[in-house]
C-alpha positions as CSV (number, residue, x, y, z in Angstrom):
1,M,119.4,97.2,108.3
2,K,121.9,96.1,105.6
3,Y,120.7,92.5,106.0
4,L,117.1,93.5,105.9
5,I,117.4,95.7,102.9
6,E,119.3,93.0,101.0
7,N,116.5,90.6,101.8
8,L,113.8,93.2,100.9
9,E,115.3,93.6,97.5
10,K,115.3,89.8,97.0
11,L,111.7,89.5,98.2
12,L,110.6,92.4,95.9
13,R,112.1,90.5,92.9
14,I,110.1,87.3,93.7
15,P,106.7,87.5,91.9
16,S,103.8,87.0,94.3
17,P,100.5,88.3,93.0
18,T,97.5,87.3,95.0
19,G,96.9,83.6,94.3
20,N,100.5,82.8,93.3
21,T,102.6,83.4,96.4
22,E,104.3,80.2,97.2
23,K,107.8,81.2,96.2
24,A,107.7,84.4,98.3
25,V,106.2,82.6,101.3
26,A,109.0,80.0,101.0
27,F,111.6,82.7,100.9
28,V,110.2,84.3,104.1
29,E,109.8,80.9,105.7
30,E,113.5,80.2,105.1
31,R,114.5,83.5,106.8
32,F,112.6,82.6,109.9
33,K,114.1,79.1,109.9
34,E,117.6,80.6,109.8
35,L,116.7,82.3,113.1
36,N,115.5,79.0,114.5
37,I,111.9,80.3,114.8
38,P,109.4,77.5,114.3
39,T,106.9,78.0,111.5
40,R,103.8,76.4,110.1
41,R,101.5,76.8,107.1
42,T,97.8,77.3,107.0
43,N,95.5,75.6,104.5
44,K,95.3,78.9,102.6
45,G,99.0,79.1,102.3
46,A,99.7,81.7,104.9
47,L,102.9,81.4,107.1
48,I,102.9,81.6,110.9
49,A,106.2,81.9,112.8
50,T,106.0,81.8,116.6
51,I,108.4,83.0,119.4
52,Q,107.4,81.9,122.9
53,G,106.8,84.6,125.4
54,K,106.9,85.1,129.1
55,N,103.1,84.8,129.2
56,K,102.0,81.7,127.3
57,D,98.3,81.9,128.2
58,K,97.7,84.9,126.0
59,E,99.3,85.7,122.6
60,V,99.8,88.6,120.3
61,T,99.8,88.3,116.5
62,L,101.5,90.7,114.0
63,S,100.6,90.4,110.4
64,G,102.1,91.4,107.0
65,H,101.0,90.3,103.6
66,V,103.3,88.9,100.9
67,D,100.7,88.9,98.1
68,T,100.8,91.9,95.7
69,L,99.0,93.5,92.9
70,G,99.1,91.7,89.5
71,G,97.0,90.3,86.7
72,M,95.7,87.2,85.0
73,V,95.1,86.5,81.4
74,K,91.4,87.2,80.7
75,E,91.3,86.7,76.9
76,I,93.6,85.8,74.0
77,K,92.7,88.3,71.3
78,G,92.5,87.5,67.6
79,N,95.8,89.4,67.0
80,G,97.6,87.2,69.6
81,K,97.7,89.9,72.2
82,L,96.3,89.5,75.7
83,K,93.6,91.2,77.7
84,I,94.1,91.0,81.5
85,T,91.9,91.1,84.6
86,Q,93.2,92.8,87.7
87,L,94.4,91.2,90.9
88,G,93.9,93.8,93.6
89,G,92.8,97.4,93.1
90,Y,94.8,99.8,91.0
91,V,94.2,102.5,88.3
92,W,94.9,101.2,84.8
93,N,97.1,104.0,83.8
94,T,99.6,103.1,86.6
95,I,100.6,100.0,84.7
96,E,100.7,101.5,81.2
97,G,104.1,100.7,79.6
98,E,105.0,98.3,82.3
99,H,107.1,95.2,81.5
100,V,105.5,92.0,82.5
101,T,106.1,88.2,82.7
102,I,103.3,85.7,81.8
103,E,103.7,82.4,83.6
104,T,101.9,79.4,82.1
105,M,100.4,76.5,84.0
106,D,103.3,74.3,83.1
107,G,105.9,76.8,84.3
108,K,107.0,78.4,81.1
109,T,107.5,82.2,81.2
110,Y,107.2,84.8,78.5
111,T,107.8,88.6,78.7
112,G,105.7,91.4,77.3
113,T,104.6,95.0,77.8
114,I,101.2,96.4,78.9
115,M,100.0,99.0,76.3
116,T,96.8,100.6,75.1
117,T,95.2,99.4,71.9
118,K,96.2,102.8,70.3
119,A,99.7,103.1,71.6
120,S,101.4,104.7,68.6
121,S,100.9,108.4,68.2
122,H,102.1,108.2,64.6
123,V,99.3,105.8,63.8
124,H,96.4,107.2,66.0
125,G,97.4,110.8,66.5
126,E,95.2,112.4,69.1
127,G,93.4,109.1,69.7
128,T,96.5,107.9,71.6
129,K,95.9,110.5,74.3
130,A,92.1,110.4,74.2
131,I,91.7,106.6,74.6
132,E,90.4,105.6,78.1
133,R,92.7,103.5,80.1
134,N,90.5,100.5,81.1
135,A,90.3,96.7,80.8
136,D,88.9,96.9,77.3
137,N,91.5,99.2,75.9
138,M,94.6,97.8,77.6
139,E,96.5,94.7,76.3
140,I,99.8,92.8,76.6
141,R,102.1,92.8,73.6
142,I,104.0,89.4,74.0
143,D,107.7,89.3,73.1
144,E,107.2,86.4,70.7
145,K,106.3,86.0,67.0
146,V,102.6,86.0,67.3
147,S,99.9,87.5,65.1
148,S,96.9,85.3,65.9
149,K,95.1,83.6,68.8
150,Q,96.4,80.2,67.6
151,D,100.0,81.5,67.6
152,T,99.7,82.5,71.3
153,L,97.9,79.3,72.3
154,R,100.7,77.3,70.7
155,L,103.1,79.0,73.2
156,G,101.1,77.4,76.0
157,I,99.6,80.6,77.2
158,N,95.9,80.4,78.2
159,V,93.2,82.1,80.1
160,G,93.9,82.2,83.8
161,D,97.7,82.4,83.5
162,F,99.3,84.8,86.0
163,V,100.8,88.1,84.9
164,F,103.7,89.5,87.0
165,F,104.6,93.2,86.9
166,D,108.3,94.1,86.8
167,P,109.1,95.6,90.2
168,R,112.0,97.7,88.9
169,V,113.8,97.8,92.3
170,V,116.1,100.7,92.9
171,I,117.8,101.5,96.2
172,T,119.4,104.9,96.2
173,E,122.5,106.1,98.1
174,S,120.2,108.5,100.0
175,G,118.3,105.5,101.5
176,F,115.2,105.5,99.3
177,I,113.7,102.3,98.0
178,K,111.8,102.6,94.8
179,S,109.8,99.5,93.6
180,R,106.4,98.1,92.9
181,H,105.0,95.9,95.7
182,L,106.5,97.7,98.7
183,D,102.9,97.1,99.8
184,D,103.4,95.0,101.8
185,K,106.8,93.6,101.4
186,A,108.3,96.5,103.3
187,G,105.9,95.5,106.1
188,V,106.9,91.8,105.9
189,I,110.6,92.8,106.1
190,S,109.8,94.9,109.2
191,L,108.3,91.8,110.9
192,L,111.5,89.9,110.0
193,G,113.5,92.7,111.5
194,M,111.5,92.5,114.8
195,A,112.0,88.8,115.0
196,K,115.7,89.0,114.2
197,Y,116.3,91.6,116.9
198,L,114.5,89.5,119.6
199,V,116.4,86.3,118.7
200,E,119.9,87.8,118.3
201,N,119.6,89.8,121.5
202,N,118.1,86.8,123.4
203,I,115.0,88.8,124.3
204,T,111.8,87.0,125.3
205,P,108.7,89.0,124.4
206,N,106.0,89.7,127.0
207,Y,103.5,87.4,125.3
208,T,104.0,84.5,122.9
209,T,104.3,86.3,119.6
210,N,103.0,85.1,116.2
211,F,104.3,86.6,112.9
212,F,101.4,86.0,110.4
213,I,102.4,86.3,106.7
214,S,99.1,86.4,104.8
215,T,98.5,85.6,101.2
216,Y,95.2,87.1,100.2
217,E,95.1,90.6,101.7
218,E,94.9,92.4,98.4
219,V,91.5,90.7,97.8
220,G,90.2,91.3,101.3
221,H,90.4,87.9,103.1
222,G,94.1,87.6,104.1
223,A,93.7,87.3,107.9
224,S,90.0,86.3,107.9
225,T,90.9,82.8,109.3
226,S,93.7,80.9,111.1
227,I,94.7,83.6,113.6
228,P,96.2,81.6,116.5
229,E,93.3,81.0,119.0
230,K,95.0,82.6,122.1
231,T,95.5,85.9,120.3
232,F,94.0,88.8,122.2
233,E,95.8,91.6,120.3
234,F,96.5,91.8,116.6
235,I,98.7,94.4,114.9
236,A,98.6,94.7,111.1
237,V,101.9,95.9,109.8
238,D,101.1,97.4,106.4
239,M,102.1,100.4,104.4
240,A,101.1,103.9,105.4
241,A,100.0,106.2,102.5
242,P,101.5,109.7,102.3
243,G,99.8,112.3,100.1
244,E,97.7,115.4,100.0
245,G,95.7,115.8,103.2
246,Q,97.6,113.0,105.0
247,T,100.1,113.2,107.9
248,S,102.1,110.1,106.9
249,D,105.6,110.5,105.4
250,E,108.3,108.2,103.9
251,F,110.5,108.4,107.0
252,S,108.2,107.6,109.9
253,V,106.2,104.7,111.2
254,T,102.5,105.6,111.0
255,I,99.9,104.6,113.6
256,C,96.5,104.4,111.8
257,A,93.5,105.6,113.8
258,K,90.9,104.7,111.2
259,D,90.5,103.4,107.7
260,S,87.5,102.6,105.4
261,T,86.4,99.8,107.7
262,G,86.2,102.0,110.8
263,P,88.4,103.0,113.8
264,Y,91.1,100.7,115.2
265,D,91.1,99.9,118.9
266,Y,91.4,103.1,120.9
267,E,93.3,101.8,123.9
268,L,95.8,99.9,121.7
269,R,96.3,103.0,119.6
270,K,97.0,105.2,122.7
271,R,99.5,102.6,123.9
272,L,101.3,102.5,120.6
273,I,101.5,106.3,120.5
274,N,102.9,106.5,124.0
275,L,105.5,103.8,123.2
276,A,106.6,105.8,120.2
277,K,106.9,109.0,122.3
278,E,108.7,107.3,125.2
279,N,111.2,105.7,122.9
280,N,111.8,108.7,120.6
281,I,110.5,106.9,117.6
282,N,109.7,109.1,114.6
283,H,106.0,108.5,114.1
284,Q,102.8,109.9,112.6
285,I,99.1,109.4,113.2
286,D,96.8,109.2,110.2
287,I,93.4,108.2,108.7
288,Y,92.9,106.5,105.4
289,P,89.5,106.7,103.7
290,F,90.3,104.2,100.9
291,Y,92.1,101.5,102.8
292,G,91.7,98.2,104.5
293,S,94.1,95.8,106.1
294,D,94.5,92.3,107.5
295,G,93.2,93.7,110.7
296,S,90.0,94.8,108.9
297,A,89.6,91.2,107.5
298,A,90.1,89.7,111.0
299,L,87.4,92.0,112.5
300,R,84.9,91.3,109.7
301,A,85.5,87.6,110.2
302,G,84.3,88.0,113.8
303,Y,87.5,87.6,115.8
304,D,87.1,89.0,119.4
305,I,90.5,90.8,119.4
306,K,91.9,94.3,119.8
307,V,93.3,95.4,116.4
308,G,95.9,98.1,115.6
309,L,97.6,99.1,112.4
310,I,101.1,100.4,112.0
311,G,103.5,100.6,109.0
312,P,106.2,102.5,107.1
313,G,105.2,105.4,104.8
314,V,105.0,104.3,101.2
315,D,104.5,107.1,98.6
316,A,102.3,106.5,95.5
317,S,100.6,103.4,96.9
318,H,99.3,100.9,94.3
319,S,101.4,102.7,91.7
320,F,105.2,102.9,91.4
321,E,105.9,103.1,95.1
322,R,108.7,104.5,97.2
323,T,109.7,104.4,100.9
324,H,112.9,105.1,102.9
325,I,115.0,102.9,105.1
326,E,114.2,105.2,108.0
327,A,110.5,104.3,107.8
328,I,111.2,100.6,108.0
329,D,113.6,101.2,110.9
330,N,111.0,103.2,112.8
331,T,108.4,100.5,112.2
332,I,110.8,97.8,113.5
333,K,111.5,99.9,116.6
334,L,107.9,100.5,117.4
335,G,107.2,96.8,117.0
336,I,110.0,95.8,119.3
337,A,108.8,98.3,121.9
338,Y,105.2,96.9,121.7
339,L,106.5,93.4,122.2
340,T,108.9,94.1,125.1
341,K,107.9,97.2,127.1
């Protein structure tokens, strides 16, 4: 776990909003190569790492997505500040006050802060509290001497430039991991943990196993193509969402029965639950009404495969997230059981 958490921290600190994921994919690719696991890239930039199994006629694929929430410059305002458009779905007030980095097309970076257009209570009084948090009323204050649109353009900043949110990674002595983008970098590290365990213990999985690292999950089409053709079962490894009315928690692996796109495969879900029980793996079963996964994308794309969804519990999803090392550990254990039992 020490190795995995160290690499999770490194991965969390690599910006990878949807559409700008190359550095994060390259990092994960290098970790698989260190394990001597062959990898390949898809045209869309996804990564597929493959371990040969006892049965090579049929394959299983486990997915995690390295793309995260973020933004792009929508407009350079007359005062030199920036309006942004969202990448992925989140509530605007969850990013108010966040430190950001703007990356230009030629690779320059500038820092800034996301604020409302009426941020100062000494200037706007009650208007500071009353202003609606939305695309029109939120802006980026750049940490450069700019007071006009031309000042900002001279920096090389333009419409379409990516905006990275500061992950603010903290790992506590009690085992909690606090950070943005645990969705789904905690899932990606779980996949790496499964692969590392198989390789280092010289274990051959029952079926040839593909670890699919997708790059467009947050916008709905991450695993909509390029799933290896022999795949008959597909497990999305993505965050579980604890909260009011949910059974998920930050210490267990959750087996999802249904999300906004419908129920996951019944037989596969029963098998995962039984594996968790038989191997004393701390687990929960849950349903998410406002959730979709790479498995959802695969089914919408028409793949004739059985699909399941598991993952570590991540509190405050699509906000400032938190999980615990135990949740990642339990996710890895269930994945190993699925691949080997």
